[in-house]
C-alpha positions as CSV (number, residue, x, y, z in Angstrom):
1,M,-16.1,37.7,10.3
2,T,-17.2,40.0,7.4
3,E,-20.4,39.6,5.5
4,T,-18.5,38.7,2.4
5,A,-19.3,35.2,1.2
6,V,-16.8,32.6,2.5
7,T,-15.2,30.6,-0.3
8,V,-12.3,28.1,-0.5
9,D,-10.0,31.1,-1.2
10,T,-11.0,33.1,1.9
11,P,-8.1,33.5,4.3
12,L,-8.5,31.6,7.6
13,E,-7.7,34.7,9.6
14,K,-10.9,36.4,8.3
15,I,-13.0,33.4,9.5
16,L,-11.2,32.1,12.6
17,G,-9.4,35.2,13.9
18,K,-5.6,35.7,14.0
19,T,-5.0,33.8,17.2
20,T,-6.4,30.5,15.8
21,A,-5.3,31.0,12.2
22,K,-1.6,31.9,12.9
23,P,-0.5,28.5,14.2
24,L,-2.5,26.7,11.5
25,A,-0.5,28.6,8.9
26,E,2.9,28.5,10.6
27,R,2.8,24.9,11.8
28,L,0.7,23.1,9.1
29,G,0.8,25.5,6.1
30,L,-2.9,26.0,6.1
31,H,-3.8,29.5,4.9
32,T,-7.2,29.4,3.3
33,A,-10.6,27.8,3.9
34,G,-9.8,25.4,1.1
35,D,-6.5,24.4,2.6
36,L,-8.3,23.4,5.8
37,L,-11.1,21.6,4.0
38,Y,-8.5,19.5,2.2
39,H,-6.5,18.8,5.4
40,F,-8.3,15.4,5.7
41,P,-8.3,13.4,9.0
42,R,-5.6,10.8,9.3
43,R,-8.1,8.4,10.6
44,H,-11.5,8.2,12.3
45,D,-12.0,6.6,15.7
46,Q,-15.4,5.5,17.0
47,R,-16.4,4.9,20.6
48,G,-15.6,1.4,21.5
49,E,-13.0,1.1,18.7
50,H,-10.0,2.8,20.2
51,T,-6.5,3.2,18.9
52,D,-4.1,0.3,19.4
53,I,-1.4,1.7,21.6
54,R,0.8,-1.3,20.9
55,G,1.6,0.1,17.4
56,L,3.0,3.4,18.5
57,E,6.7,4.0,17.7
58,V,9.2,6.1,19.6
59,G,9.7,9.5,18.0
60,E,6.1,9.6,16.5
61,D,3.8,12.6,17.0
62,V,0.6,10.8,17.9
63,T,-3.0,11.3,19.0
64,I,-4.5,8.4,20.9
65,M,-7.9,7.9,22.4
66,A,-7.5,6.1,25.8
67,Q,-8.9,5.7,29.3
68,V,-7.2,6.8,32.5
69,K,-6.2,3.6,34.4
70,R,-4.1,4.9,37.3
71,V,-2.7,8.2,38.6
72,E,0.3,8.6,40.9
73,A,2.1,11.7,42.1
74,R,5.5,11.5,43.7
75,Q,8.4,13.8,44.7
76,M,11.2,14.0,42.2
77,R,14.6,13.0,43.4
78,Q,16.9,15.1,41.2
79,R,15.0,18.4,41.4
80,R,12.3,20.1,43.3
81,G,8.7,19.5,42.5
82,Q,6.4,16.6,41.9
83,L,6.1,14.1,39.0
84,L,2.6,13.2,38.0
85,E,2.5,9.8,36.2
86,V,-0.8,8.8,34.5
87,L,-1.3,5.4,33.1
88,V,-3.8,5.3,30.2
89,G,-4.9,2.3,28.1
90,D,-7.0,1.3,25.2
91,D,-9.5,-1.5,24.6
92,T,-6.8,-3.9,23.6
93,G,-5.2,-4.0,27.0
94,N,-2.1,-2.0,26.0
95,T,-1.0,1.0,28.1
96,I,1.3,4.0,27.9
97,S,2.4,6.5,30.6
98,L,1.8,10.2,30.6
99,T,4.2,12.3,32.6
100,F,3.6,15.8,33.9
101,F,6.3,17.8,35.9
102,S,5.1,20.0,38.8
103,Q,1.5,19.8,37.6
104,A,-0.1,17.9,40.4
105,W,-3.3,19.8,40.0
106,R,-4.1,17.7,36.9
107,Q,-5.1,14.9,39.3
108,R,-8.4,16.6,39.8
109,E,-9.4,16.0,36.2
110,L,-7.3,13.0,35.1
111,R,-9.4,10.6,37.2
112,P,-9.4,6.8,36.6
113,G,-12.1,5.7,34.3
114,R,-12.3,8.9,32.2
115,W,-11.8,8.7,28.5
116,G,-10.0,11.4,26.5
117,M,-7.7,12.1,23.6
118,F,-4.0,12.6,24.3
119,A,-1.5,14.2,21.8
120,G,2.3,14.3,22.0
121,K,5.6,12.7,21.0
122,V,6.3,9.1,22.0
123,T,9.5,8.9,24.0
124,D,11.4,6.0,25.7
125,F,12.4,6.0,29.4
126,R,14.1,2.9,30.7
127,G,12.5,0.7,28.1
128,K,9.0,2.1,28.7
129,R,7.1,4.3,26.1
130,Q,5.6,7.5,27.4
131,L,4.2,10.9,26.4
132,N,5.8,13.8,28.2
133,S,3.3,16.7,29.1
134,P,0.9,15.8,26.3
135,D,-2.0,18.0,25.3
136,Y,-5.3,16.3,26.0
137,M,-9.0,16.7,25.8
138,L,-11.3,14.7,28.1
139,F,-14.7,13.5,27.2
140,D,-17.7,14.4,29.3
141,E,-19.1,10.9,29.8
142,E,-22.5,12.2,31.1
143,T,-23.4,14.7,28.4
144,E,-21.1,13.5,25.6
145,V,-21.0,17.2,24.5
146,A,-17.3,16.9,23.6
147,I,-17.8,13.9,21.5
148,D,-20.6,15.5,19.6
149,D,-18.4,18.5,19.1
150,F,-15.8,16.2,17.4
151,A,-18.0,14.3,15.1
152,G,-21.1,12.7,16.7
153,A,-20.3,9.0,16.9
154,F,-16.9,9.5,15.2
155,I,-13.8,11.3,16.3
156,S,-11.7,12.6,13.4
157,V,-8.0,12.5,14.1
158,Y,-6.1,15.0,12.0
159,P,-2.4,15.3,11.0
160,A,-1.4,17.7,13.8
161,A,1.6,19.6,15.1
162,A,3.0,21.0,18.3
163,A,0.7,23.7,19.5
164,V,-2.0,22.6,17.1
165,P,-3.6,19.5,18.5
166,T,-6.2,17.5,16.5
167,W,-9.2,18.9,18.4
168,T,-8.2,22.5,17.6
169,I,-8.2,21.5,13.9
170,A,-11.6,19.7,14.3
171,K,-13.2,22.8,15.8
172,A,-11.7,25.0,13.1
173,V,-13.1,22.7,10.4
174,D,-16.5,22.8,12.1
175,T,-16.5,26.6,12.0
176,I,-15.6,26.6,8.3
177,M,-18.3,24.0,7.5
178,G,-20.9,26.3,9.0
179,V,-20.2,29.3,6.8
180,I,-18.5,28.3,3.6
181,T,-20.1,28.3,0.2
182,M,-18.8,25.1,-1.5
183,P,-17.4,25.3,-5.0
184,E,-19.2,24.0,-8.0
185,D,-18.8,20.3,-8.5
186,P,-16.1,19.9,-11.2
187,L,-17.0,16.3,-12.2
188,P,-19.6,15.9,-14.9
189,A,-22.9,14.5,-13.7
190,A,-22.7,11.7,-16.1
191,L,-19.3,10.6,-14.8
192,R,-20.5,10.8,-11.2
193,A,-23.5,8.7,-12.0
194,E,-21.5,6.1,-14.0
195,H,-19.0,5.5,-11.2
196,G,-21.4,6.0,-8.3
197,L,-19.7,9.1,-6.9
198,M,-21.3,11.4,-4.3
199,G,-21.3,15.2,-4.9
200,L,-18.3,17.2,-3.8
201,D,-20.1,19.2,-1.2
202,R,-21.3,16.1,0.6
203,A,-18.0,14.3,0.2
204,L,-16.1,17.1,1.9
205,R,-18.6,17.2,4.8
206,E,-18.6,13.4,5.2
207,I,-14.8,13.1,5.1
208,H,-14.6,15.4,8.2
209,K,-17.8,14.4,10.0
210,P,-19.1,11.1,8.6
211,A,-22.6,9.9,9.4
212,D,-21.4,6.3,9.3
213,W,-18.6,4.1,7.9
214,G,-20.5,3.7,4.6
215,A,-20.7,7.5,4.1
216,L,-17.0,7.8,5.0
217,K,-16.0,5.2,2.5
218,S,-18.1,6.9,-0.2
219,A,-16.6,10.3,0.6
220,Q,-13.0,8.8,0.4
221,K,-13.8,7.2,-3.0
222,R,-15.1,10.5,-4.4
223,L,-12.1,12.5,-3.2
224,K,-9.7,9.8,-4.5
225,W,-11.3,10.1,-7.9
226,D,-10.7,13.9,-7.9
227,E,-7.0,13.3,-7.2
228,A,-6.6,10.5,-9.7
229,F,-8.6,12.3,-12.4
230,A,-6.7,15.6,-12.0
231,V,-3.3,13.9,-12.4
232,Q,-4.5,11.8,-15.3
233,L,-6.1,14.8,-17.1
234,T,-2.8,16.7,-16.7
235,L,-0.7,13.9,-18.1
236,V,-3.1,13.1,-21.0
237,Q,-3.2,16.8,-22.0
238,R,0.6,16.9,-22.0
239,K,0.8,13.8,-24.0
240,V,-1.7,15.2,-26.6
241,R,0.2,18.5,-26.8
242,A,3.5,16.8,-27.1
243,T,2.4,14.6,-30.0
244,S,1.0,17.6,-31.8
245,L,4.4,19.4,-31.8
246,P,6.4,19.3,-35.0
247,A,9.6,17.3,-35.2
248,R,11.9,16.3,-38.0
249,P,11.2,12.7,-39.0
250,R,14.2,10.4,-38.8
251,P,13.1,7.3,-40.8
252,R,15.1,4.2,-41.4
253,R,17.4,4.2,-44.4
254,D,18.2,1.1,-46.4
255,G,21.9,0.3,-46.4
256,G,22.6,2.8,-43.6
257,L,24.6,2.5,-40.5
258,R,21.9,0.8,-38.5
259,E,21.5,-1.9,-41.1
260,R,25.3,-2.3,-41.3
261,F,25.5,-2.5,-37.5
262,D,22.8,-5.2,-37.4
263,A,24.9,-7.2,-39.8
264,I,28.1,-7.2,-37.7
265,M,26.5,-7.8,-34.3
266,P,28.0,-10.9,-32.7
267,F,24.7,-12.0,-31.3
268,A,21.1,-12.0,-32.2
269,L,18.5,-9.6,-30.8
270,T,16.2,-11.0,-28.2
271,E,12.5,-11.1,-29.1
272,G,11.9,-8.1,-26.7
273,Q,14.8,-6.1,-28.2
274,A,13.5,-6.6,-31.7
275,K,9.9,-5.6,-30.7
276,V,10.9,-2.5,-28.8
277,G,13.3,-1.6,-31.6
278,E,10.4,-1.6,-34.1
279,E,8.3,0.6,-31.8
280,I,11.1,3.1,-31.5
281,A,12.0,3.0,-35.2
282,A,8.3,3.8,-36.1
283,D,8.2,6.7,-33.6
284,L,11.4,8.2,-35.0
285,G,9.9,8.2,-38.5
286,T,7.0,10.4,-37.6
287,P,6.8,14.2,-37.8
288,H,6.1,14.5,-34.1
289,P,8.6,14.0,-31.3
290,M,8.8,10.6,-29.7
291,H,8.4,10.5,-25.9
292,R,9.0,6.9,-24.8
293,L,10.0,5.3,-21.6
294,L,12.1,2.1,-21.9
295,Q,12.2,0.1,-18.7
296,G,14.0,-3.1,-18.5
297,E,15.6,-5.6,-16.1
298,V,19.2,-5.1,-15.2
299,G,21.2,-6.5,-18.1
300,S,18.2,-6.8,-20.5
301,G,20.1,-4.9,-23.3
302,K,18.6,-1.4,-23.2
303,T,21.8,0.2,-24.3
304,L,21.9,-1.9,-27.5
305,V,18.3,-0.8,-28.3
306,A,19.4,2.8,-27.8
307,V,22.4,2.4,-30.0
308,R,20.3,1.1,-32.9
309,A,17.9,4.1,-32.4
310,M,20.8,6.6,-32.4
311,L,22.2,5.1,-35.6
312,Q,18.8,5.5,-37.3
313,V,18.9,9.2,-36.4
314,V,22.5,9.5,-37.7
315,D,21.4,7.8,-41.0
316,A,18.8,10.5,-41.3
317,G,21.4,13.3,-41.0
318,G,21.0,14.1,-37.3
319,Q,22.9,13.7,-34.1
320,A,22.0,11.7,-31.0
321,V,23.1,12.2,-27.5
322,L,23.2,9.9,-24.5
323,L,23.0,11.6,-21.1
324,A,24.4,9.6,-18.2
325,P,24.2,10.5,-14.5
326,T,27.9,9.9,-13.5
327,E,31.2,10.2,-15.2
328,V,31.9,6.5,-14.4
329,L,28.7,5.5,-16.3
330,A,29.4,7.9,-19.2
331,A,32.9,6.6,-19.7
332,Q,31.6,3.0,-19.5
333,H,28.9,3.8,-22.1
334,H,31.5,5.5,-24.3
335,R,33.8,2.4,-24.2
336,G,30.9,0.0,-24.6
337,I,29.4,1.7,-27.6
338,A,32.8,2.1,-29.2
339,E,33.3,-1.6,-28.9
340,L,29.9,-2.4,-30.3
341,L,30.3,0.0,-33.3
342,G,33.9,-0.9,-34.1
343,P,35.0,0.8,-37.4
344,L,31.4,2.2,-37.8
345,G,32.1,4.6,-35.0
346,R,35.6,5.8,-35.9
347,A,35.1,8.3,-38.7
348,G,38.4,10.0,-39.7
349,E,40.6,7.2,-38.4
350,L,42.7,4.9,-40.5
351,D,40.7,1.7,-39.9
352,S,37.3,3.4,-40.1
353,D,34.4,2.3,-42.3
354,P,33.9,4.7,-45.3
355,D,30.4,5.6,-44.0
356,A,31.3,5.7,-40.3
357,T,30.2,8.3,-37.8
358,R,32.1,9.6,-34.9
359,L,31.6,8.9,-31.2
360,T,32.5,11.7,-28.8
361,L,32.6,11.8,-25.0
362,V,31.9,15.1,-23.2
363,T,32.4,15.2,-19.4
364,G,33.3,17.9,-16.9
365,S,36.8,16.5,-16.2
366,L,38.0,16.8,-19.8
367,G,41.2,18.8,-20.1
368,A,40.9,22.2,-21.9
369,K,42.4,20.9,-25.2
370,A,40.4,17.7,-25.3
371,K,37.2,19.6,-24.4
372,R,37.8,22.1,-27.3
373,A,38.2,19.2,-29.7
374,A,35.2,17.4,-28.5
375,L,32.9,20.5,-28.6
376,A,34.1,21.3,-32.1
377,E,33.1,17.8,-33.2
378,V,29.7,18.2,-31.6
379,A,29.1,21.7,-33.1
380,S,30.3,20.7,-36.7
381,G,28.1,17.5,-36.7
382,A,31.1,15.3,-37.2
383,A,30.1,13.6,-33.9
384,G,27.0,11.7,-34.8
385,I,26.7,10.1,-31.4
386,V,27.6,12.1,-28.3
387,V,27.9,10.5,-24.8
388,G,28.2,12.7,-21.7
389,T,27.2,13.9,-18.3
390,H,25.7,17.2,-17.0
391,A,28.6,18.9,-18.8
392,L,26.4,18.6,-22.0
393,L,23.9,21.0,-20.5
394,Y,26.2,24.0,-20.1
395,E,26.4,27.0,-22.4
396,G,29.0,26.5,-25.2
397,V,27.9,23.0,-26.0
398,D,26.1,23.4,-29.4
399,F,24.8,20.7,-31.7
400,K,24.5,21.0,-35.5
401,D,21.3,19.0,-35.7
402,L,20.2,17.3,-32.5
403,G,17.6,14.7,-33.3
404,L,17.5,12.2,-30.4
405,V,18.0,12.6,-26.7
406,V,18.5,9.4,-24.7
407,V,18.4,9.8,-20.9
408,D,19.9,6.9,-19.0
409,E,18.7,6.3,-15.5
410,Q,16.1,9.0,-15.7
411,H,15.5,9.3,-12.0
412,R,18.9,10.9,-11.5
413,F,17.9,13.9,-13.6
414,G,15.5,16.7,-13.0
415,V,13.1,18.1,-15.6
416,E,15.1,21.3,-15.9
417,Q,18.2,19.4,-16.9
418,R,16.4,17.4,-19.6
419,D,14.8,20.6,-20.9
420,A,18.2,22.3,-21.1
421,L,19.4,19.5,-23.4
422,R,16.3,19.5,-25.5
423,A,16.6,23.3,-25.9
424,K,19.8,22.7,-27.8
425,A,17.8,21.3,-30.8
426,A,16.3,23.5,-33.5
427,Q,13.0,21.6,-33.3
428,P,11.7,19.4,-30.4
429,P,14.0,16.3,-30.6
430,H,12.8,12.7,-30.1
431,V,13.3,11.6,-26.5
432,L,14.0,8.1,-25.2
433,V,14.1,7.8,-21.4
434,M,15.6,4.6,-20.0
435,T,15.5,3.0,-16.5
436,A,16.7,-0.3,-15.1
437,T,14.5,0.2,-12.0
438,P,11.3,-1.7,-12.8
439,I,8.2,0.5,-12.2
440,P,4.9,-0.8,-10.9
441,R,2.0,-0.4,-13.2
442,T,0.2,2.3,-11.2
443,V,3.4,4.3,-10.8
444,A,3.9,4.2,-14.5
445,M,0.4,5.3,-15.1
446,T,0.6,8.1,-12.5
447,V,4.2,9.4,-12.8
448,F,5.0,8.5,-16.4
449,G,1.5,8.8,-17.8
450,D,2.5,11.2,-20.6
451,L,5.0,8.7,-22.1
452,E,4.6,5.7,-24.2
453,V,6.0,2.7,-22.3
454,S,8.1,-0.2,-23.6
455,V,9.3,-3.0,-21.4
456,L,12.3,-5.3,-21.8
457,A,11.8,-8.2,-19.4
458,Q,13.8,-10.9,-21.4
459,L,17.5,-11.3,-20.7
460,P,19.9,-12.0,-23.6
461,Q,21.2,-15.5,-24.1
462,G,24.4,-16.2,-22.2
463,R,23.5,-14.3,-19.0
464,S,23.9,-16.5,-15.9
465,P,21.6,-16.9,-12.9
466,I,22.4,-15.0,-9.8
467,A,22.0,-16.6,-6.4
468,S,21.3,-14.3,-3.4
469,H,21.6,-15.1,0.3
470,V,21.2,-13.1,3.5
471,V,24.2,-13.3,5.8
472,P,22.9,-12.7,9.4
473,N,26.1,-11.3,10.9
474,A,24.6,-10.7,14.4
475,E,23.0,-14.1,14.7
476,K,25.6,-16.3,12.9
477,P,29.1,-14.7,12.8
478,A,30.5,-17.9,11.2
479,F,28.4,-17.1,8.1
480,F,30.1,-13.7,7.8
481,E,33.5,-15.4,7.7
482,R,32.2,-17.9,5.2
483,A,31.2,-15.0,2.9
484,W,34.8,-13.8,2.7
485,R,36.0,-17.4,2.0
486,R,33.5,-17.5,-1.0
487,M,35.0,-14.2,-2.2
488,R,38.5,-15.7,-2.1
489,E,37.4,-18.9,-3.8
490,E,36.0,-16.9,-6.7
491,V,39.2,-14.8,-7.0
492,Q,41.2,-18.1,-7.0
493,K,39.1,-19.3,-9.9
494,G,40.1,-16.2,-11.9
495,H,36.9,-14.3,-11.3
496,Q,36.4,-10.9,-9.7
497,G,34.1,-9.4,-7.0
498,Y,32.6,-6.3,-5.4
499,V,32.3,-5.2,-1.8
500,V,29.6,-2.5,-1.4
501,C,29.5,-0.1,1.6
502,P,26.9,2.6,2.5
503,R,29.4,5.3,3.1
504,I,32.7,6.7,1.8
505,G,34.5,7.6,5.0
506,A,34.2,8.7,8.7
507,E,33.1,12.2,7.9
508,D,30.8,11.2,5.0
509,G,27.0,11.3,5.5
510,D,24.7,8.5,4.5
511,D,22.0,10.5,2.7
512,D,21.7,7.9,-0.1
513,V,20.8,5.0,2.1
514,E,17.9,4.1,4.3
515,P,18.2,4.4,8.1
516,P,18.6,1.2,10.0
517,A,15.3,-0.7,10.5
518,D,14.2,-2.3,13.8
519,G,16.7,-4.9,14.9
520,S,19.9,-3.4,13.4
521,D,22.4,-1.5,15.4
522,A,21.1,2.0,15.3
523,K,24.0,3.3,17.4
524,R,26.7,2.1,15.0
525,P,27.3,4.3,12.0
526,P,27.1,2.6,8.6
527,L,30.2,0.9,7.3
528,A,32.4,3.0,5.1
529,V,34.7,2.1,2.1
530,L,37.8,3.9,3.6
531,E,37.3,2.1,6.9
532,V,36.6,-1.3,5.6
533,A,39.2,-1.5,2.8
534,P,42.3,-1.6,5.1
535,I,40.7,-4.2,7.4
536,L,39.9,-6.5,4.4
537,A,43.4,-6.0,3.0
538,E,45.0,-7.1,6.2
539,E,42.6,-9.9,7.3
540,F,39.8,-11.4,5.1
541,L,41.2,-10.5,1.7
542,K,45.0,-10.5,2.4
543,G,47.0,-10.9,-0.8
544,V,44.0,-10.0,-3.0
545,R,44.4,-7.1,-5.4
546,I,42.0,-4.5,-4.1
547,G,40.7,-1.3,-5.7
548,I,38.7,1.5,-4.2
549,L,35.9,3.5,-6.0
550,H,33.6,6.2,-4.7
551,G,32.0,9.4,-5.9
552,K,34.5,11.8,-4.3
553,L,37.5,10.5,-6.2
554,P,38.8,12.7,-9.0
555,A,37.3,11.7,-12.4
556,D,40.7,10.5,-13.8
557,E,41.2,8.3,-10.7
558,K,37.7,6.8,-11.0
559,D,38.3,6.1,-14.7
560,A,41.7,4.6,-14.0
561,V,40.3,2.3,-11.3
562,M,37.4,1.1,-13.6
563,R,39.8,0.5,-16.5
564,A,42.1,-1.6,-14.2
565,Y,39.1,-3.5,-12.9
566,A,37.7,-4.1,-16.3
567,A,41.1,-5.3,-17.6
568,G,41.4,-7.8,-14.7
569,D,44.3,-6.0,-13.0
570,L,42.2,-5.7,-9.8
571,D,40.4,-8.7,-8.1
572,V,38.0,-6.9,-5.8
573,L,36.5,-3.5,-6.0
574,I,35.4,-1.9,-2.7
575,A,32.9,0.7,-3.6
576,T,29.8,2.8,-2.7
577,T,26.7,2.8,-4.9
578,V,28.6,4.6,-7.6
579,I,28.7,1.1,-9.2
580,E,24.9,0.8,-8.9
581,V,24.1,1.4,-12.6
582,G,25.8,0.7,-15.9
583,V,29.0,-0.9,-14.7
584,N,29.6,-4.0,-16.9
585,V,32.4,-6.4,-16.1
586,P,31.4,-9.9,-17.2
587,N,34.1,-11.5,-15.2
588,A,32.7,-10.3,-11.9
589,T,30.8,-13.1,-10.2
590,V,30.4,-12.3,-6.5
591,M,29.2,-9.3,-4.6
592,I,29.1,-8.7,-0.8
593,V,26.8,-5.9,0.3
594,L,27.7,-4.7,3.9
595,D,25.0,-3.2,6.0
596,A,22.5,-4.3,3.4
597,D,19.6,-3.2,5.5
598,R,20.7,0.4,4.9
599,F,19.8,0.1,1.2
600,G,16.4,0.1,-0.5
601,V,14.9,-2.7,-2.5
602,S,15.6,-1.1,-5.8
603,Q,19.2,-0.2,-4.9
604,L,19.9,-3.8,-3.9
605,H,18.4,-5.1,-7.1
606,Q,20.5,-2.7,-9.2
607,L,23.6,-3.5,-7.3
608,R,23.1,-7.3,-7.6
609,G,22.8,-6.8,-11.4
610,R,26.6,-6.0,-11.5
611,V,27.4,-9.7,-11.2
612,G,26.5,-12.7,-13.3
613,R,26.9,-10.7,-16.5
614,G,29.1,-13.3,-18.1
615,S,29.0,-17.1,-18.6
616,A,29.7,-17.9,-14.9
617,P,26.9,-17.8,-12.3
618,G,26.7,-14.8,-10.0
619,L,26.5,-14.7,-6.2
620,C,25.2,-11.8,-4.1
621,L,25.6,-11.9,-0.3
622,L,23.5,-9.4,1.8
623,V,25.3,-8.9,5.1
624,T,23.1,-7.5,7.9
625,D,22.8,-7.1,11.7
626,A,19.0,-7.0,11.3
627,L,17.3,-9.7,13.3
628,E,14.9,-12.3,11.9
629,G,11.4,-11.0,11.7
630,T,12.2,-7.3,11.7
631,P,11.0,-5.2,8.7
632,A,14.6,-4.8,7.4
633,R,15.2,-8.5,7.5
634,V,11.9,-9.3,5.8
635,R,12.9,-6.8,3.1
636,L,16.3,-8.5,2.6
637,D,14.7,-12.0,2.6
638,A,12.4,-10.8,-0.2
639,V,15.2,-9.5,-2.3
640,A,17.1,-12.8,-1.8
641,S,14.1,-14.8,-2.8
642,T,13.7,-13.5,-6.4
643,T,15.6,-11.8,-9.1
644,D,12.3,-10.6,-10.8
645,G,12.6,-6.8,-10.6
646,F,8.9,-6.2,-11.2
647,V,8.0,-8.4,-8.2
648,L,10.5,-6.4,-6.1
649,A,9.1,-3.1,-7.4
650,E,5.7,-4.0,-6.1
651,L,7.2,-5.0,-2.8
652,D,9.1,-1.6,-2.7
653,L,5.8,0.2,-3.4
654,E,4.1,-1.7,-0.5
655,Q,6.9,-0.7,2.0
656,R,7.3,2.9,1.0
657,R,5.1,5.8,1.9
658,E,3.1,7.3,-1.0
659,G,5.0,10.5,-0.7
660,D,8.3,8.6,-1.2
661,V,6.9,7.1,-4.4
662,L,5.8,10.4,-5.8
663,G,8.8,12.2,-4.4
664,A,8.9,15.9,-5.3
665,A,5.5,15.5,-7.0
666,Q,3.9,16.2,-3.6
667,S,5.7,19.5,-3.1
668,G,3.8,22.8,-3.4
669,R,1.3,24.2,-1.0
670,R,-1.7,23.8,-3.3
671,S,-1.1,20.2,-4.1
672,H,-3.9,18.2,-2.5
673,L,-3.0,14.6,-3.2
674,R,-3.9,13.2,0.2
675,L,-6.0,10.0,-0.1
676,L,-4.9,8.3,-3.3
677,S,-2.8,5.2,-2.8
678,L,-0.8,3.9,-5.8
679,R,-0.8,0.5,-4.2
680,K,-4.4,0.2,-3.1
681,D,-6.2,2.1,-5.7
682,Q,-4.9,0.6,-8.9
683,E,-8.3,-0.1,-10.4
684,L,-9.5,3.4,-9.6
685,I,-6.4,5.0,-11.2
686,A,-6.9,2.8,-14.3
687,E,-10.6,3.9,-14.6
688,A,-9.6,7.6,-14.2
689,R,-7.0,7.2,-16.9
690,E,-9.5,5.7,-19.3
691,R,-12.0,8.5,-18.7
692,A,-9.3,11.2,-18.9
693,L,-8.3,9.9,-22.3
694,A,-11.9,10.0,-23.6
695,L,-12.6,13.5,-22.2
696,V,-9.4,15.1,-23.6
697,R,-10.0,13.5,-27.0
698,D,-13.4,15.2,-27.0
699,D,-12.4,18.5,-25.3
700,P,-8.6,18.9,-25.4
701,D,-8.4,22.1,-23.3
702,L,-11.4,21.4,-21.1
703,D,-13.1,24.5,-22.6
704,R,-16.5,22.9,-22.1
705,H,-15.6,21.9,-18.5
706,P,-14.4,25.1,-16.8
707,A,-15.0,23.9,-13.3
708,L,-13.0,20.7,-14.0
709,A,-10.2,22.8,-15.5
710,A,-10.1,24.9,-12.4
711,S,-10.1,21.8,-10.2
712,V,-7.1,20.4,-12.2
713,A,-5.2,23.7,-11.7
714,A,-5.8,23.5,-8.0
715,L,-5.0,19.9,-7.5
716,V,-2.0,19.8,-9.8
717,D,-0.2,23.1,-9.5
718,D,2.6,24.2,-11.9
719,E,5.3,22.7,-9.7
720,R,3.7,19.3,-9.7
721,A,2.9,19.4,-13.4
722,E,6.5,20.2,-14.1
723,Y,7.6,17.2,-12.0
724,L,5.1,14.9,-13.7
725,E,6.4,15.8,-17.2
726,K,9.0,13.1,-17.6
727,G,9.4,13.5,-21.4
């Protein structure tokens, strides 16, 4: 090692040598001393408190602390050599086998009674779990030198990889700790004192080698604060900068299209729609761009709120665009808005209102002539309201005066796509982001923290209740047959239904659905639309008018199927999740979801929202092979027990890993969000949000807090910051 001071930016190779540093870089992405310092232990074991082997799952890369119980060497039958089988167990009485091929010499050290750490992948052999040729490190029970090397009374178990076991990482961390000059503590002393936070130097040392459980807990609290505070500072700064940008005000106009539209609406606004409408109207009237997230239950009337906002912008001389994720949804929005506006949306036609605007649809499947006409209407400003898909983002789509961008189902779009649309405006346009997937409070604070949030929880009058039931196909096949009888009964009453499958066809992947949980048939591929449809037509739904809809159909075929279904010319639609959002057929009353355990909680809630949209009650049947008590079945039972999307969103958060919740936000090598839990740390995140708001109000660019600014840059790199910008 050189005499140069070791800092968080020093390459590991200079400290540890090439032999040790290379696998850390290649296998775990750890390149600098700082990377290693922030590679926190997955857990901490203490002597006498050993890992519960019972919880290990096949396929996991694990590190367990266990005691050798029995050792047996025997000749292999199928090939030459000996098989050494070592049975190890923990304090709970559970055991697992270790197998070594042609390594009988290990008997000399793997003696019954010895404790050690064993690392490898859990496999299954004839119903028994085992580790094949695991790495291991045995503890010297007499001197306890090995345990002291690990962490005194504690053993830190790190996220490891093949060829880089946890004890190798622990030794590397120990080396780093002995030579590194820790960075300046970025958190102001007053903030640390107010929240009882230990210093950064001590926190980083205690997280790796804690003196006791109390010190470990304090270290985790401090480092969680760093993560939460960095994200919240980034979001608050973006929010402040966004609100300081200039935008053309689009105030309400007396006697304008919005006022005329309100007068002809065939139903009254709900209290929630009226309240959110006022919030948006006020935002549109300011000289700074609106950045608002509108989240609402399935069927809560978000589109109506958006239409009123778009008309306000048209009244002020601007144009509004609604960006939809699929052509099916874009076409549906276009038809629905046209019906809502009536003569107010048919400028230039014989039956139009004198003050009408024009509604134009732009999708990738438009023919050349229709596309030229549509783009001309957009460019001239004749089209006050434009509905479209990704086709709106391409070069050659120009607006005369784009004032409002409405993004439907925001999670289907990337930041770059939204930026491409905003770039088509002369000044930053107002932005309304909509989602029908309820978002837990902590997720809203963390992922959408730079947006103002409005919530529509109240359903419009006339919406019918939806009953949901789990149909356990494997346990009770008669229930499965009864499900199809219920579908036929609804059709005979003059209603319509949906059948939803996870896949399109035999060669189609199932990337959009979850893998089967414990208890479902993992060997059987998910059911597919093209396989199920002929069976239903010949057996369970014989004589019923069936249509097929999936994402690989040509756009004109998709539109034709949806039009036929909406017109009542089809009784049952067999589809993939292409119907998940936006599809609105009030006469549809029943939905059967096949292999329901292959879908996530939010997907099932969205799908279920396609029925019960009219005056007749809805029914959703969740068919599954998952057995009672398995995680998949528990999830389905929860979905069936409530139609409250916000309750289900919290459940979804509990069952998903934090990385799944934040998605691409955790990409990027320098992103160090390791400890913060959106589910468990709600209070801490709220406190960090409050302090971030106060600090940015006082010091917008953190000029007086350079160490904190550097910490934010390290914890929230450019890639993460771009992801977090949802506006």
